[in-house]
Structures are given as structure tokens and as C-alpha cells.
Residue, then its C-alpha position, 0 to 999 in steps of 0.5 A: m237348157r242350161n246343162a245344153i249349154k254349159g262349158f268346160s269345167l276347171v279340171e277339163l279346161m286344167v286337163s287339155i292345157a296340159l295335154g296341149l303343152m306336152l304336145l308343144a313340148g314334143l314338137a318342140t324337141i323334134f324340131s330342135n333335133t332336127t334343126r340340130a342334125r341339119g346343122e351338123l349334117q351342113r357342117s360335115s357336108q361343107q368339111v368335106d367339101n371343103g377338104r375335096y376342093a383342097i385335094e383338086v386345087l394342089s393336084e391339078d397344079v402339081q400335076l401340071a408343074g414343069y410344063y413349058g409347052e414345047l421345051d424340053v428341060s431335062g437336058m438342062m443343068v440343074p443349079g448347084a444350090l436350091p434357088d430361093l422359092c421367093s426369088v422376083d429375079p428373072a436370072i433365078w427364074n431362069s435357073a430354076i427352070p429343072l426344079h418343077l417342084q420345090g418344097i419345105a419340110p415341116g420344121g425346115a426353114l422358111p423364105a422370106c415371102i412366107p407370113g408369120s401366120i404359117v400354122a407349124g408342122s405342115s408342108v410348104v410346096g412351090v410349083r413352077r411352070a408355065q401357063t397352059c394357054i398363049a397369051g391373048v388367044g382365045t380366053c387366055d389373058a392378054l399379055v401384061a407387061t409388068q408380069p413373068y412370061v416364057q417364050i419358047a423356039l421352034c426354028s431350028t436356027s434359033p439361037s436360044a431355046y428360049a426366054l423367060g423374064i418380065a414382059a416389058d424387059t424381055p424381047f420376045a422375039l423367038q419364032m415357030k418352026d417356019c423361023a418367020t411367025a412369031a413363037g407364043v408367050r405364056r404366063y410364067v407361074s410360080r407359086i407357093y402353096y402353105i396353111s395360114s392360121n387366118n383366113g385373111g379376113g380377119l378371122n382365126v380359121p385355118t386356110l389353105k393359102r397360094l403365094e402368086l408371083n405378080g412379077a414383082s412380089f407375091d399375092d397372098v391369095p387365101l384359097v380353101e377355108g377349114i383346111e388345117r394340115l398339109h403334108v407331101e411325100y415326093g416320089i424320086d425316081t432314081d434311075g431315071d425311067g419315070d417311075p418313083d422309086a423312093y418316096t420321101p417329105d424332104p428331097s433336101s436331105f434324101n440320100f439313096a444306094g449308090c447316089g453318094a451325096c446327093s445333091e439338093p437341087q438335084n434330088w428335086s429335079n428328079v420328083v416325079t410324082a407326089k403324094i398330098y394329104v390334107l386335114s380338114r376340120a369343120l368351120e364351126p364347132s359341133p354342139g356337145y362333141t369332143n375331138t379326141k382322134v388322132y389323125e395320121l397323114g403320111l410318113d416323115a423322113a424317118g418312115a414315121a407316121v405324121r399325126a395330129g391330135p388329139f385336139n380335144d375340141a368341138f370340131r370335127r376332121q377328115v383326112f384326104s390324101t391323093a397321088v399325083r403324077v407329075v406328068n411333063p417331068s416323068g412322062r420325058r423320061e420314060t422309055p419309047 
């Protein structure tokens, strides 16, 4: 009876504890590796999503640049000098209508409204257009007295082709084809894209931001975190057929055969496409990883590759790029 109820010996107990600890250590290792892999996958997915979203936001706005409803801007006079991207003067907005895109190459002089947090080595892109919906119609926002709008005349006897200005200061009296019904009014859009070293919430995270004209000033709007570089090459139509004949990141300094001394405004008015590159960075570092890669983002004005890195930090990165056709300026140039 005494042998039948005997428990574990000390040796057996120690062996069982050792086996249990080994099993627990194995499970802990598996759990740790799984957690690390899951965290890495989450960081990578977020980085890819941010890069794709940044490209999507930029592409959609650039594609619509130069849209003014029924207004044909192809016959309008190009200003003699580049207008201020940050201007809140309606007279400047009117003169800038033929310049649907206007950017600043890396290292160029920045306008006053660009914050000091801008990341060096990145492009600045300005987009001018009208909103695609008519104010107060359907889901489109109602007209606000302090904001800028544009109205296009469709009446053949109208004294002017369009009206552009602050709603409270501009008599929008242009008419539809029947010369009796008031023409629709669209919000005037002027936006400036740039890369900031902070996310606008107090964190030093590189972020794609956009300055939006509100009538009296520009609102600084954070768009996508983790975007570290922005580079744009503009396709210039030199023969008027609507297709790009040359690409340059700086139309302000571009010349081509037969042009002589091409003016800055003239070159910008001839931009019909854009190649957009963004460098997306993970928001969190990857443990045990060192980024020694060099990333290429298109070409500079001299035709040399634009490179970023090596950063020698623990953040993973990826380049995203796309080519965008500026539909309205290019489409009006095509031969029927």
C-alpha cells in the first residue's frame, strides 16, 4: 500500500520542471517571433498604403489642373512673369489662369507662404483649377461669401468670358446659353503641395501637406504621414499637339531648339503631363534593421538621377511613381 500511493521523486520533479521550462521557452520564442513578424507586416503595409495614397492624391489634383468648366484658356494671354504662388490678390489669380501648374524645383526660391518646416531636396507643386461641381448644387458645398469662385459665361452676347474673385466682392452676373438664366458658380481652387518635417500634430514625422487657398490666406493641411521626398518632372508640349516633347523638373529654366529664350510662364503653360515620384517611409523603426539603400526618384534638370540615401537608420522605405496626363490643357491642343 505504501508503494501504491508514493508520489514523484525529487529527480522526477526536477526533470518535469526542466521540460516544462524548455517548452515554455519555445512557446515564448514562437510568440515573440510571431509578434515581431506581425509588427513588421503592419509597418510595411502602412508604408505601402501611405505611398499609394500620396500618389493618388497628387495624381487626381494634377490631372484636373486647368479645369475651369466651359472656359477655354488656350487663347488667353500668358502673363509676362510668373505669378506668386501664395498670392491672395484676385488680379493675380486672373492673370495666372493659363498657368494650370506651377512648381518649384529643389533648391529654388520659396514663396512666403511655404512654412519653414519644408524638407530640403523636395519639389513644390502648385495646382490651379475650378471645383468640378457647381456651388450649392447636389452635394457640392454652398457658396461662402469670403471664398473665391469663378463663373463662366455661356451667353454669346456676354461682355466677358468669365468672372473670378471673392464671392462678396464679385458680381457673378454671367448667364447660360439662353442669356437669361444665371450661370453656375464654381469654387476657385489654388493648392500647393510640399513635404514637411512634421505631421502638424507635434511629431517629427515627414508628411505630405497641402496649402489651400481660403480667400484671405492659405490653410496648412496635413495629408499623408511618412512621405519623405517628392519629385516631379513636367512634360512640356513644344509643338502644340497636346503630347509631351521633353521632360524637366524645372520648366522655369527649360529651353528647347527653336525657342530661343523661352519664358518661364510660357513653359509652364505648355505643361501637359507630369511624372510624380514619392519616397514613403515607415512610421516606426524596424528592430535590428539598418537601411543602407539608395533610392532613385527620376532625373534632375541636367539629366542626372535624383537619389536619396543611404539613411543608415532603422526605417524601411519604398519609392512610388506614376505618370499623369493633365487632361484639360492637353486635350484642347489635340487635332480633331
